[in-house]
C-alpha positions in Angstrom: 68.6 44.1 91.4 68.5 47.9 92.2 64.7 47.8 92.5 64.9 44.9 94.9 67.4 46.8 97.0 65.3 49.9 97.1 62.2 47.8 98.0 64.2 46.3 100.8 65.1 49.8 102.0 61.4 50.8 101.9 60.6 47.8 104.0 63.2 48.6 106.6 62.1 52.2 106.8 58.4 51.1 107.3 59.5 48.6 109.9 61.3 51.3 111.8 58.3 53.7 111.6 56.0 51.1 112.9 58.4 49.7 115.5 58.0 46.1 114.2 60.5 43.4 113.6 62.3 43.0 110.3 60.6 39.7 109.6 57.1 41.1 109.3 55.4 40.5 106.0 56.1 43.4 103.6 52.5 43.5 102.3 51.0 43.8 105.7 53.6 46.4 106.8 52.9 48.6 103.7 49.2 48.5 104.4 49.7 49.5 108.0 52.0 52.4 107.0 49.8 53.3 104.1 52.5 52.9 101.5 52.1 51.7 97.9 54.1 48.6 97.1 57.5 49.6 95.7 56.9 48.3 92.2 53.7 50.4 92.0 55.7 53.5 93.1 58.2 52.9 90.3 55.4 52.3 87.8 53.7 55.5 88.9 56.8 57.6 88.4 57.6 55.9 85.0 54.0 56.7 83.9 54.3 60.4 85.0 57.6 60.7 83.1 56.1 59.2 80.0 53.1 61.6 80.2 55.4 64.5 80.6 57.4 63.6 77.5 54.3 62.9 75.4 52.8 66.3 76.3 55.9 68.4 75.3 55.1 71.2 72.8 56.3 70.8 69.2 58.9 73.6 69.8 60.7 71.5 72.5 63.9 69.8 71.3 62.8 66.4 72.6 59.4 66.4 70.8 60.6 64.8 67.6 62.7 62.0 69.2 59.9 61.2 71.6 57.4 61.1 68.7 59.7 58.8 66.7 60.1 56.5 69.7 56.4 56.3 70.2 56.0 54.9 66.7 58.3 52.0 67.2 57.3 48.6 68.7 59.1 47.5 71.8 60.0 43.8 72.0 
């Protein structure tokens, strides 16, 4: 629900930048404004956060919990 609302806000902002109507297709609008689709933006930031956590040094307080979480299967 939150991601849908944020994607809608990105669409509205792109429409205002381009001066188009709100009914323009989101895919075409994102191409014209040179934006990644919102779900890809979210995946990109999630991936960067995961990489940051995985590369923490052993002396960091979060190293052990992250290592333990990495060994568990997610359903």
